[in-house]
BAKEGU-277367 format. One record per atom (N, C-alpha, C): x, y, z; atom name; residue in three letters; residue number from 1. Coordinates in nm, 2 decimals, always signed. Example, Ala and Ser with C-alpha at 12.3 -4.5 7.8 and 13.67 -1.06 7.14 Angstrom:
// BAKEGU-277367
+--------+--------+--------+-------+--------+-----+
|      X |      Y |      Z | atome | residu | num |
+--------+--------+--------+-------+--------+-----+
|  +1.32 |  -0.57 |  +0.78 |     N |    ALA |   1 |
|  +1.23 |  -0.45 |  +0.78 |    CA |    ALA |   1 |
|  +1.32 |  -0.33 |  +0.78 |     C |    ALA |   1 |
|  +1.28 |  -0.22 |  +0.71 |     N |    SER |   2 |
|  +1.37 |  -0.11 |  +0.71 |    CA |    SER |   2 |
|  +1.29 |  +0.00 |  +0.79 |     C |    SER |   2 |
+--------+--------+--------+-------+--------+-----+
***
This chain:
// BAKEGU-277367
+--------+--------+--------+-------+--------+-----+
|      X |      Y |      Z | atome | residu | num |
+--------+--------+--------+-------+--------+-----+
|  +0.37 |  +0.23 |  -1.55 |     N |    UNK |   1 |
|  +0.28 |  +0.27 |  -1.40 |    CA |    UNK |   1 |
|  +0.30 |  +0.29 |  -1.31 |     C |    UNK |   1 |
|  +0.26 |  +0.41 |  -1.25 |     N |    UNK |   2 |
|  +0.31 |  +0.37 |  -1.11 |    CA |    UNK |   2 |
|  +0.15 |  +0.37 |  -1.01 |     C |    UNK |   2 |
|  +0.09 |  +0.28 |  -0.98 |     N |    UNK |   3 |
|  -0.01 |  +0.32 |  -0.88 |    CA |    UNK |   3 |
|  -0.01 |  +0.32 |  -0.74 |     C |    UNK |   3 |
|  -0.04 |  +0.40 |  -0.70 |     N |    UNK |   4 |
|  -0.05 |  +0.38 |  -0.53 |    CA |    UNK |   4 |
|  -0.20 |  +0.30 |  -0.46 |     C |    UNK |   4 |
|  -0.14 |  +0.22 |  -0.39 |     N |    UNK |   5 |
|  -0.19 |  +0.13 |  -0.31 |    CA |    UNK |   5 |
|  -0.18 |  +0.14 |  -0.19 |     C |    UNK |   5 |
|  -0.25 |  +0.30 |  -0.11 |     N |    UNK |   6 |
|  -0.22 |  +0.29 |  +0.00 |    CA |    UNK |   6 |
|  -0.35 |  +0.27 |  +0.13 |     C |    UNK |   6 |
|  -0.43 |  +0.32 |  +0.08 |     N |    UNK |   7 |
|  -0.59 |  +0.22 |  +0.06 |    CA |    UNK |   7 |
|  -0.56 |  +0.06 |  +0.10 |     C |    UNK |   7 |
|  -0.55 |  -0.01 |  +0.03 |     N |    UNK |   8 |
|  -0.46 |  -0.14 |  +0.02 |    CA |    UNK |   8 |
|  -0.40 |  -0.15 |  +0.17 |     C |    UNK |   8 |
|  -0.29 |  -0.06 |  +0.16 |     N |    UNK |   9 |
|  -0.18 |  -0.11 |  +0.26 |    CA |    UNK |   9 |
|  -0.26 |  -0.08 |  +0.43 |     C |    UNK |   9 |
|  -0.35 |  -0.01 |  +0.44 |     N |    UNK |  10 |
|  -0.35 |  +0.03 |  +0.58 |    CA |    UNK |  10 |
|  -0.53 |  -0.09 |  +0.59 |     C |    UNK |  10 |
|  -0.59 |  -0.06 |  +0.53 |     N |    UNK |  11 |
|  -0.73 |  -0.17 |  +0.54 |    CA |    UNK |  11 |
|  -0.62 |  -0.28 |  +0.62 |     C |    UNK |  11 |
|  -0.47 |  -0.38 |  +0.52 |     N |    UNK |  12 |
|  -0.42 |  -0.47 |  +0.53 |    CA |    UNK |  12 |
|  -0.43 |  -0.48 |  +0.70 |     C |    UNK |  12 |
|  -0.32 |  -0.36 |  +0.73 |     N |    UNK |  13 |
|  -0.34 |  -0.35 |  +0.94 |    CA |    UNK |  13 |
|  -0.42 |  -0.29 |  +0.96 |     C |    UNK |  13 |
|  -0.56 |  -0.31 |  +0.90 |     N |    UNK |  14 |
|  -0.64 |  -0.38 |  +1.03 |    CA |    UNK |  14 |
|  -0.71 |  -0.17 |  +1.04 |     C |    UNK |  14 |
|  -0.66 |  -0.06 |  +1.00 |     N |    UNK |  15 |
|  -0.74 |  +0.03 |  +0.96 |    CA |    UNK |  15 |
|  -0.83 |  +0.06 |  +0.91 |     C |    UNK |  15 |
|  -0.95 |  +0.01 |  +0.96 |     N |    UNK |  16 |
|  -1.14 |  +0.04 |  +0.85 |    CA |    UNK |  16 |
|  -1.15 |  +0.16 |  +0.83 |     C |    UNK |  16 |
|  -1.09 |  +0.30 |  +0.86 |     N |    UNK |  17 |
|  -1.07 |  +0.40 |  +0.80 |    CA |    UNK |  17 |
|  -1.00 |  +0.48 |  +0.78 |     C |    UNK |  17 |
|  -0.95 |  +0.42 |  +0.59 |     N |    UNK |  18 |
|  -0.78 |  +0.50 |  +0.58 |    CA |    UNK |  18 |
|  -0.78 |  +0.68 |  +0.61 |     C |    UNK |  18 |
|  -0.89 |  +0.71 |  +0.52 |     N |    UNK |  19 |
|  -0.86 |  +0.88 |  +0.54 |    CA |    UNK |  19 |
|  -0.92 |  +0.93 |  +0.65 |     C |    UNK |  19 |
|  -0.94 |  +0.87 |  +0.75 |     N |    UNK |  20 |
|  -0.96 |  +0.93 |  +0.91 |    CA |    UNK |  20 |
|  -0.87 |  +0.95 |  +0.96 |     C |    UNK |  20 |
|  -0.76 |  +0.74 |  +0.91 |     N |    UNK |  21 |
|  -0.65 |  +0.70 |  +0.96 |    CA |    UNK |  21 |
|  -0.48 |  +0.87 |  +0.90 |     C |    UNK |  21 |
|  -0.50 |  +0.89 |  +0.77 |     N |    UNK |  22 |
|  -0.42 |  +1.00 |  +0.71 |    CA |    UNK |  22 |
|  -0.46 |  +1.14 |  +0.72 |     C |    UNK |  22 |
|  -0.57 |  +1.13 |  +0.78 |     N |    UNK |  23 |
|  -0.58 |  +1.31 |  +0.87 |    CA |    UNK |  23 |
|  -0.57 |  +1.29 |  +1.02 |     C |    UNK |  23 |
|  -0.52 |  +1.17 |  +1.05 |     N |    UNK |  24 |
|  -0.48 |  +1.21 |  +1.20 |    CA |    UNK |  24 |
|  -0.34 |  +1.17 |  +1.17 |     C |    UNK |  24 |
|  -0.25 |  +1.15 |  +1.09 |     N |    UNK |  25 |
|  -0.13 |  +1.19 |  +1.07 |    CA |    UNK |  25 |
|  -0.08 |  +1.33 |  +0.98 |     C |    UNK |  25 |
|  -0.18 |  +1.40 |  +1.03 |     N |    UNK |  26 |
|  -0.17 |  +1.47 |  +0.98 |    CA |    UNK |  26 |
|  -0.13 |  +1.53 |  +0.82 |     C |    UNK |  26 |
|  -0.22 |  +1.52 |  +0.76 |     N |    UNK |  27 |
|  -0.19 |  +1.46 |  +0.60 |    CA |    UNK |  27 |
|  -0.33 |  +1.57 |  +0.58 |     C |    UNK |  27 |
|  -0.33 |  +1.66 |  +0.49 |     N |    UNK |  28 |
|  -0.44 |  +1.74 |  +0.45 |    CA |    UNK |  28 |
|  -0.57 |  +1.68 |  +0.40 |     C |    UNK |  28 |
|  -0.68 |  +1.73 |  +0.45 |     N |    UNK |  29 |
|  -0.77 |  +1.65 |  +0.38 |    CA |    UNK |  29 |
|  -0.80 |  +1.63 |  +0.22 |     C |    UNK |  29 |
|  -0.77 |  +1.78 |  +0.19 |     N |    UNK |  30 |
|  -0.79 |  +1.74 |  -0.02 |    CA |    UNK |  30 |
|  -0.71 |  +1.62 |  -0.08 |     C |    UNK |  30 |
|  -0.54 |  +1.63 |  -0.01 |     N |    UNK |  31 |
|  -0.45 |  +1.55 |  -0.01 |    CA |    UNK |  31 |
|  -0.46 |  +1.39 |  +0.00 |     C |    UNK |  31 |
|  -0.50 |  +1.35 |  +0.18 |     N |    UNK |  32 |
|  -0.58 |  +1.24 |  +0.17 |    CA |    UNK |  32 |
|  -0.68 |  +1.18 |  +0.09 |     C |    UNK |  32 |
|  -0.77 |  +1.27 |  +0.05 |     N |    UNK |  33 |
|  -0.88 |  +1.21 |  -0.12 |    CA |    UNK |  33 |
|  -0.77 |  +1.15 |  -0.21 |     C |    UNK |  33 |
|  -0.68 |  +1.24 |  -0.23 |     N |    UNK |  34 |
|  -0.63 |  +1.23 |  -0.31 |    CA |    UNK |  34 |
|  -0.49 |  +1.08 |  -0.29 |     C |    UNK |  34 |
|  -0.48 |  +1.10 |  -0.22 |     N |    UNK |  35 |
|  -0.39 |  +0.96 |  -0.20 |    CA |    UNK |  35 |
|  -0.47 |  +0.85 |  -0.21 |     C |    UNK |  35 |
|  -0.55 |  +0.81 |  -0.18 |     N |    UNK |  36 |
|  -0.67 |  +0.77 |  -0.15 |    CA |    UNK |  36 |
|  -0.67 |  +0.73 |  -0.28 |     C |    UNK |  36 |
|  -0.78 |  +0.82 |  -0.36 |     N |    UNK |  37 |
|  -0.83 |  +0.80 |  -0.48 |    CA |    UNK |  37 |
|  -0.72 |  +0.76 |  -0.61 |     C |    UNK |  37 |
|  -0.60 |  +0.73 |  -0.59 |     N |    UNK |  38 |
|  -0.50 |  +0.78 |  -0.67 |    CA |    UNK |  38 |
|  -0.50 |  +0.90 |  -0.78 |     C |    UNK |  38 |
|  -0.48 |  +0.97 |  -0.73 |     N |    UNK |  39 |
|  -0.50 |  +1.10 |  -0.81 |    CA |    UNK |  39 |
|  -0.38 |  +1.22 |  -0.78 |     C |    UNK |  39 |
|  -0.29 |  +1.13 |  -0.68 |     N |    UNK |  40 |
|  -0.19 |  +1.22 |  -0.76 |    CA |    UNK |  40 |
|  -0.11 |  +1.22 |  -0.86 |     C |    UNK |  40 |
|  -0.02 |  +1.28 |  -0.91 |     N |    UNK |  41 |
|  +0.04 |  +1.29 |  -1.03 |    CA |    UNK |  41 |
|  +0.16 |  +1.34 |  -0.90 |     C |    UNK |  41 |
|  +0.17 |  +1.41 |  -0.87 |     N |    UNK |  42 |
|  +0.34 |  +1.44 |  -0.79 |    CA |    UNK |  42 |
|  +0.33 |  +1.45 |  -0.67 |     C |    UNK |  42 |
|  +0.40 |  +1.35 |  -0.57 |     N |    UNK |  43 |
|  +0.35 |  +1.28 |  -0.44 |    CA |    UNK |  43 |
|  +0.46 |  +1.32 |  -0.38 |     C |    UNK |  43 |
|  +0.46 |  +1.42 |  -0.27 |     N |    UNK |  44 |
|  +0.49 |  +1.51 |  -0.18 |    CA |    UNK |  44 |
|  +0.57 |  +1.36 |  -0.12 |     C |    UNK |  44 |
|  +0.73 |  +1.36 |  -0.07 |     N |    UNK |  45 |
|  +0.77 |  +1.36 |  -0.07 |    CA |    UNK |  45 |
|  +0.80 |  +1.30 |  +0.13 |     C |    UNK |  45 |
|  +0.70 |  +1.46 |  +0.18 |     N |    UNK |  46 |
|  +0.71 |  +1.42 |  +0.36 |    CA |    UNK |  46 |
|  +0.56 |  +1.34 |  +0.35 |     C |    UNK |  46 |
|  +0.51 |  +1.30 |  +0.20 |     N |    UNK |  47 |
|  +0.36 |  +1.20 |  +0.30 |    CA |    UNK |  47 |
|  +0.39 |  +1.11 |  +0.26 |     C |    UNK |  47 |
|  +0.46 |  +1.06 |  +0.18 |     N |    UNK |  48 |
|  +0.59 |  +0.93 |  +0.25 |    CA |    UNK |  48 |
|  +0.59 |  +0.88 |  +0.33 |     C |    UNK |  48 |
|  +0.74 |  +1.00 |  +0.37 |     N |    UNK |  49 |
|  +0.82 |  +0.98 |  +0.49 |    CA |    UNK |  49 |
|  +0.68 |  +0.97 |  +0.60 |     C |    UNK |  49 |
|  +0.56 |  +1.02 |  +0.58 |     N |    UNK |  50 |
|  +0.53 |  +1.06 |  +0.73 |    CA |    UNK |  50 |
|  +0.44 |  +0.90 |  +0.74 |     C |    UNK |  50 |
|  +0.37 |  +0.86 |  +0.60 |     N |    UNK |  51 |
|  +0.26 |  +0.76 |  +0.59 |    CA |    UNK |  51 |
|  +0.43 |  +0.66 |  +0.60 |     C |    UNK |  51 |
|  +0.50 |  +0.58 |  +0.63 |     N |    UNK |  52 |
|  +0.62 |  +0.51 |  +0.64 |    CA |    UNK |  52 |
|  +0.66 |  +0.50 |  +0.76 |     C |    UNK |  52 |
|  +0.62 |  +0.64 |  +0.83 |     N |    UNK |  53 |
|  +0.69 |  +0.64 |  +0.95 |    CA |    UNK |  53 |
|  +0.55 |  +0.52 |  +1.05 |     C |    UNK |  53 |
|  +0.47 |  +0.58 |  +1.02 |     N |    UNK |  54 |
|  +0.36 |  +0.53 |  +1.16 |    CA |    UNK |  54 |
|  +0.30 |  +0.43 |  +1.09 |     C |    UNK |  54 |
|  +0.30 |  +0.36 |  +0.96 |     N |    UNK |  55 |
|  +0.25 |  +0.29 |  +0.87 |    CA |    UNK |  55 |
|  +0.32 |  +0.21 |  +0.93 |     C |    UNK |  55 |
|  +0.47 |  +0.19 |  +0.95 |     N |    UNK |  56 |
|  +0.57 |  +0.08 |  +1.02 |    CA |    UNK |  56 |
|  +0.59 |  +0.01 |  +0.85 |     C |    UNK |  56 |
|  +0.63 |  +0.08 |  +0.73 |     N |    UNK |  57 |
|  +0.60 |  +0.02 |  +0.58 |    CA |    UNK |  57 |
|  +0.75 |  +0.07 |  +0.53 |     C |    UNK |  57 |
|  +0.77 |  +0.03 |  +0.35 |     N |    UNK |  58 |
|  +0.84 |  +0.08 |  +0.31 |    CA |    UNK |  58 |
|  +0.80 |  +0.19 |  +0.22 |     C |    UNK |  58 |
|  +0.82 |  +0.28 |  +0.17 |     N |    UNK |  59 |
|  +0.74 |  +0.29 |  +0.00 |    CA |    UNK |  59 |
|  +0.70 |  +0.24 |  -0.09 |     C |    UNK |  59 |
|  +0.81 |  +0.07 |  -0.11 |     N |    UNK |  60 |
|  +0.77 |  +0.01 |  -0.17 |    CA |    UNK |  60 |
|  +0.63 |  -0.05 |  -0.09 |     C |    UNK |  60 |
|  +0.60 |  -0.03 |  +0.01 |     N |    UNK |  61 |
|  +0.50 |  -0.10 |  -0.01 |    CA |    UNK |  61 |
|  +0.39 |  -0.02 |  -0.04 |     C |    UNK |  61 |
|  +0.40 |  +0.10 |  -0.08 |     N |    UNK |  62 |
|  +0.28 |  +0.22 |  -0.11 |    CA |    UNK |  62 |
|  +0.26 |  +0.22 |  -0.27 |     C |    UNK |  62 |
|  +0.35 |  +0.22 |  -0.35 |     N |    UNK |  63 |
|  +0.38 |  +0.15 |  -0.44 |    CA |    UNK |  63 |
|  +0.30 |  +0.03 |  -0.54 |     C |    UNK |  63 |
|  +0.30 |  +0.01 |  -0.63 |     N |    UNK |  64 |
|  +0.21 |  -0.10 |  -0.76 |    CA |    UNK |  64 |
|  +0.25 |  -0.09 |  -0.87 |     C |    UNK |  64 |
|  +0.35 |  -0.14 |  -0.95 |     N |    UNK |  65 |
|  +0.36 |  -0.16 |  -1.11 |    CA |    UNK |  65 |
|  +0.26 |  -0.24 |  -1.17 |     C |    UNK |  65 |
|  +0.24 |  -0.06 |  -1.29 |     N |    UNK |  66 |
|  +0.07 |  -0.21 |  -1.31 |    CA |    UNK |  66 |
|  +0.14 |  -0.15 |  -1.50 |     C |    UNK |  66 |
|  +0.10 |  -0.27 |  -1.64 |     N |    UNK |  67 |
|  +0.18 |  -0.19 |  -1.71 |    CA |    UNK |  67 |
|  +0.04 |  -0.18 |  -1.83 |     C |    UNK |  67 |
|  -0.12 |  -0.13 |  -1.75 |     N |    UNK |  68 |
|  -0.22 |  -0.05 |  -1.83 |    CA |    UNK |  68 |
|  -0.23 |  +0.00 |  -1.71 |     C |    UNK |  68 |
|  -0.27 |  +0.17 |  -1.75 |     N |    UNK |  69 |
|  -0.32 |  +0.23 |  -1.69 |    CA |    UNK |  69 |
|  -0.43 |  +0.28 |  -1.79 |     C |    UNK |  69 |
|  -0.48 |  +0.45 |  -1.69 |     N |    UNK |  70 |
|  -0.56 |  +0.50 |  -1.80 |    CA |    UNK |  70 |
|  -0.51 |  +0.64 |  -1.83 |     C |    UNK |  70 |
|  -0.38 |  +0.62 |  -1.73 |     N |    UNK |  71 |
|  -0.30 |  +0.77 |  -1.77 |    CA |    UNK |  71 |
|  -0.17 |  +0.71 |  -1.87 |     C |    UNK |  71 |
|  -0.19 |  +0.60 |  -1.92 |     N |    UNK |  72 |
|  -0.07 |  +0.57 |  -2.08 |    CA |    UNK |  72 |
|  -0.06 |  +0.68 |  -2.16 |     C |    UNK |  72 |
|  -0.17 |  +0.71 |  -2.19 |     N |    UNK |  73 |
|  -0.16 |  +0.79 |  -2.34 |    CA |    UNK |  73 |
|  -0.11 |  +0.93 |  -2.27 |     C |    UNK |  73 |
|  -0.11 |  +0.96 |  -2.16 |     N |    UNK |  74 |
|  +0.01 |  +1.03 |  -2.09 |    CA |    UNK |  74 |
|  +0.17 |  +1.09 |  -2.10 |     C |    UNK |  74 |
|  +0.20 |  +0.94 |  -2.06 |     N |    UNK |  75 |
|  +0.37 |  +0.89 |  -1.99 |    CA |    UNK |  75 |
|  +0.40 |  +0.97 |  -2.11 |     C |    UNK |  75 |
|  +0.55 |  +1.02 |  -2.07 |     N |    UNK |  76 |
|  +0.63 |  +1.00 |  -2.16 |    CA |    UNK |  76 |
|  +0.73 |  +0.97 |  -2.18 |     C |    UNK |  76 |
|  +0.77 |  +0.94 |  -2.24 |     N |    UNK |  77 |
|  +0.94 |  +0.78 |  -2.24 |    CA |    UNK |  77 |
|  +0.89 |  +0.69 |  -2.34 |     C |    UNK |  77 |
|  +0.95 |  +0.55 |  -2.30 |     N |    UNK |  78 |
|  +0.94 |  +0.45 |  -2.31 |    CA |    UNK |  78 |
|  +0.81 |  +0.35 |  -2.29 |     C |    UNK |  78 |
|  +0.72 |  +0.34 |  -2.36 |     N |    UNK |  79 |
|  +0.59 |  +0.27 |  -2.26 |    CA |    UNK |  79 |
|  +0.61 |  +0.11 |  -2.33 |     C |    UNK |  79 |
|  +0.72 |  +0.10 |  -2.40 |     N |    UNK |  80 |
|  +0.70 |  -0.09 |  -2.41 |    CA |    UNK |  80 |
|  +0.72 |  -0.16 |  -2.25 |     C |    UNK |  80 |
|  +0.71 |  -0.28 |  -2.25 |     N |    UNK |  81 |
|  +0.69 |  -0.40 |  -2.17 |    CA |    UNK |  81 |
|  +0.85 |  -0.38 |  -2.10 |     C |    UNK |  81 |
|  +0.81 |  -0.42 |  -2.01 |     N |    UNK |  82 |
|  +0.97 |  -0.47 |  -1.89 |    CA |    UNK |  82 |
|  +1.04 |  -0.57 |  -1.95 |     C |    UNK |  82 |
|  +1.15 |  -0.57 |  -1.94 |     N |    UNK |  83 |
|  +1.20 |  -0.74 |  -1.96 |    CA |    UNK |  83 |
|  +1.12 |  -0.81 |  -1.88 |     C |    UNK |  83 |
|  +1.17 |  -0.90 |  -1.85 |     N |    UNK |  84 |
|  +1.12 |  -1.01 |  -1.78 |    CA |    UNK |  84 |
|  +1.24 |  -1.02 |  -1.56 |     C |    UNK |  84 |
|  +1.32 |  -1.00 |  -1.59 |     N |    UNK |  85 |
|  +1.39 |  -0.99 |  -1.46 |    CA |    UNK |  85 |
|  +1.41 |  -0.85 |  -1.43 |     C |    UNK |  85 |
|  +1.32 |  -0.72 |  -1.45 |     N |    UNK |  86 |
|  +1.34 |  -0.67 |  -1.46 |    CA |    UNK |  86 |
|  +1.31 |  -0.61 |  -1.30 |     C |    UNK |  86 |
|  +1.30 |  -0.57 |  -1.19 |     N |    UNK |  87 |
|  +1.33 |  -0.53 |  -1.06 |    CA |    UNK |  87 |
|  +1.17 |  -0.43 |  -1.06 |     C |    UNK |  87 |
|  +1.15 |  -0.42 |  -1.12 |     N |    UNK |  88 |
|  +0.97 |  -0.31 |  -1.09 |    CA |    UNK |  88 |
|  +0.86 |  -0.44 |  -1.07 |     C |    UNK |  88 |
|  +0.90 |  -0.56 |  -1.15 |     N |    UNK |  89 |
|  +0.83 |  -0.66 |  -1.14 |    CA |    UNK |  89 |
|  +0.81 |  -0.72 |  -0.98 |     C |    UNK |  89 |
|  +0.87 |  -0.66 |  -0.94 |     N |    UNK |  90 |
|  +0.88 |  -0.71 |  -0.73 |    CA |    UNK |  90 |
|  +0.72 |  -0.63 |  -0.66 |     C |    UNK |  90 |
|  +0.70 |  -0.51 |  -0.78 |     N |    UNK |  91 |
|  +0.58 |  -0.37 |  -0.74 |    CA |    UNK |  91 |
|  +0.43 |  -0.50 |  -0.84 |     C |    UNK |  91 |
|  +0.46 |  -0.53 |  -0.85 |     N |    UNK |  92 |
|  +0.35 |  -0.61 |  -0.95 |    CA |    UNK |  92 |
|  +0.20 |  -0.62 |  -0.86 |     C |    UNK |  92 |
|  +0.08 |  -0.64 |  -0.89 |     N |    UNK |  93 |
|  -0.01 |  -0.66 |  -0.75 |    CA |    UNK |  93 |
|  +0.02 |  -0.73 |  -0.67 |     C |    UNK |  93 |
|  +0.00 |  -0.74 |  -0.56 |     N |    UNK |  94 |
|  +0.04 |  -0.82 |  -0.45 |    CA |    UNK |  94 |
|  -0.12 |  -0.84 |  -0.37 |     C |    UNK |  94 |
|  -0.15 |  -1.02 |  -0.34 |     N |    UNK |  95 |
|  -0.29 |  -1.05 |  -0.34 |    CA |    UNK |  95 |
|  -0.29 |  -0.93 |  -0.16 |     C |    UNK |  95 |
|  -0.46 |  -0.96 |  -0.14 |     N |    UNK |  96 |
|  -0.45 |  -0.85 |  -0.02 |    CA |    UNK |  96 |
|  -0.47 |  -0.91 |  +0.11 |     C |    UNK |  96 |
|  -0.47 |  -0.86 |  +0.19 |     N |    UNK |  97 |
|  -0.35 |  -0.92 |  +0.35 |    CA |    UNK |  97 |
|  -0.51 |  -0.93 |  +0.38 |     C |    UNK |  97 |
|  -0.58 |  -1.01 |  +0.47 |     N |    UNK |  98 |
|  -0.60 |  -0.94 |  +0.56 |    CA |    UNK |  98 |
|  -0.60 |  -1.03 |  +0.69 |     C |    UNK |  98 |
|  -0.54 |  -1.04 |  +0.80 |     N |    UNK |  99 |
|  -0.53 |  -1.11 |  +0.90 |    CA |    UNK |  99 |
|  -0.57 |  -1.13 |  +1.01 |     C |    UNK |  99 |
|  -0.63 |  -0.99 |  +1.04 |     N |    UNK | 100 |
|  -0.77 |  -0.97 |  +1.13 |    CA |    UNK | 100 |
|  -0.88 |  -1.04 |  +1.09 |     C |    UNK | 100 |
|  -0.90 |  -1.08 |  +0.95 |     N |    UNK | 101 |
|  -0.97 |  -1.24 |  +0.94 |    CA |    UNK | 101 |
|  -0.97 |  -1.34 |  +0.95 |     C |    UNK | 101 |
|  -0.87 |  -1.38 |  +0.92 |     N |    UNK | 102 |
|  -0.80 |  -1.55 |  +0.96 |    CA |    UNK | 102 |
|  -0.73 |  -1.56 |  +1.15 |     C |    UNK | 102 |
|  -0.76 |  -1.40 |  +1.19 |     N |    UNK | 103 |
|  -0.72 |  -1.42 |  +1.35 |    CA |    UNK | 103 |
|  -0.84 |  -1.50 |  +1.43 |     C |    UNK | 103 |
|  -0.91 |  -1.40 |  +1.38 |     N |    UNK | 104 |
|  -1.10 |  -1.42 |  +1.41 |    CA |    UNK | 104 |
|  -1.10 |  -1.54 |  +1.42 |     C |    UNK | 104 |
|  -1.07 |  -1.62 |  +1.30 |     N |    UNK | 105 |
|  -1.10 |  -1.81 |  +1.29 |    CA |    UNK | 105 |
|  -1.07 |  -1.90 |  +1.38 |     C |    UNK | 105 |
|  -0.94 |  -1.79 |  +1.37 |     N |    UNK | 106 |
|  -0.83 |  -1.97 |  +1.48 |    CA |    UNK | 106 |
|  -0.91 |  -1.99 |  +1.66 |     C |    UNK | 106 |
|  -0.86 |  -2.09 |  +1.68 |     N |    UNK | 107 |
|  -0.92 |  -2.14 |  +1.75 |    CA |    UNK | 107 |
|  -0.80 |  -2.11 |  +1.88 |     C |    UNK | 107 |
|  -0.86 |  -2.12 |  +1.98 |     N |    UNK | 108 |
|  -0.70 |  -2.05 |  +2.08 |    CA |    UNK | 108 |
|  -0.60 |  -2.10 |  +2.11 |     C |    UNK | 108 |
|  -0.58 |  -2.30 |  +2.09 |     N |    UNK | 109 |
|  -0.45 |  -2.31 |  +2.04 |    CA |    UNK | 109 |
|  -0.35 |  -2.27 |  +1.93 |     C |    UNK | 109 |
|  -0.47 |  -2.19 |  +1.80 |     N |    UNK | 110 |
|  -0.35 |  -2.20 |  +1.72 |    CA |    UNK | 110 |
|  -0.32 |  -2.02 |  +1.75 |     C |    UNK | 110 |
|  -0.41 |  -1.95 |  +1.80 |     N |    UNK | 111 |
|  -0.31 |  -1.84 |  +1.90 |    CA |    UNK | 111 |
|  -0.21 |  -1.81 |  +2.00 |     C |    UNK | 111 |
|  -0.23 |  -1.93 |  +2.03 |     N |    UNK | 112 |
|  -0.15 |  -1.93 |  +2.18 |    CA |    UNK | 112 |
|  +0.02 |  -2.02 |  +2.10 |     C |    UNK | 112 |
|  +0.01 |  -2.08 |  +1.97 |     N |    UNK | 113 |
|  +0.12 |  -2.08 |  +1.87 |    CA |    UNK | 113 |
|  +0.15 |  -1.96 |  +1.79 |     C |    UNK | 113 |
|  +0.07 |  -1.90 |  +1.71 |     N |    UNK | 114 |
|  +0.10 |  -1.81 |  +1.65 |    CA |    UNK | 114 |
|  +0.22 |  -1.66 |  +1.75 |     C |    UNK | 114 |
|  +0.14 |  -1.66 |  +1.86 |     N |    UNK | 115 |
|  +0.19 |  -1.58 |  +2.01 |    CA |    UNK | 115 |
|  +0.35 |  -1.61 |  +1.93 |     C |    UNK | 115 |
|  +0.37 |  -1.72 |  +2.00 |     N |    UNK | 116 |
|  +0.47 |  -1.76 |  +2.00 |    CA |    UNK | 116 |
|  +0.54 |  -1.74 |  +1.90 |     C |    UNK | 116 |
|  +0.52 |  -1.78 |  +1.80 |     N |    UNK | 117 |
|  +0.63 |  -1.75 |  +1.67 |    CA |    UNK | 117 |
|  +0.62 |  -1.59 |  +1.62 |     C |    UNK | 117 |
|  +0.55 |  -1.51 |  +1.66 |     N |    UNK | 118 |
|  +0.57 |  -1.36 |  +1.68 |    CA |    UNK | 118 |
|  +0.69 |  -1.34 |  +1.78 |     C |    UNK | 118 |
|  +0.62 |  -1.40 |  +1.87 |     N |    UNK | 119 |
|  +0.76 |  -1.35 |  +1.97 |    CA |    UNK | 119 |
|  +0.89 |  -1.42 |  +1.96 |     C |    UNK | 119 |
|  +0.86 |  -1.45 |  +1.86 |     N |    UNK | 120 |
|  +1.02 |  -1.55 |  +1.80 |    CA |    UNK | 120 |
|  +1.15 |  -1.39 |  +1.76 |     C |    UNK | 120 |
+--------+--------+--------+-------+--------+-----+
***
């Protein structure tokens, strides 16, 4: 089962208010709420395109694959576990990224070094 991880993605990119960010990108109020609450059953492709273009990401960044879900009982089709080598495992839960917090605790020398690596 897929889970939307748009809120986590936007927070990791430094957007403190994901709802306001989605609205600023032209996502309607109700849609923005559904996207952040993972309540979409059919996600419009233009929402995916809008978010990916503005957030500088790919559709894979917006989704997480999970084997447990409240929606599972409504799923149709095969719900058996995936084989270990299945590509969907690349979308399993990923650790949260909080670079802003890490950067705020870096020394000036460490920041210069990081800036040099980023510039490469």
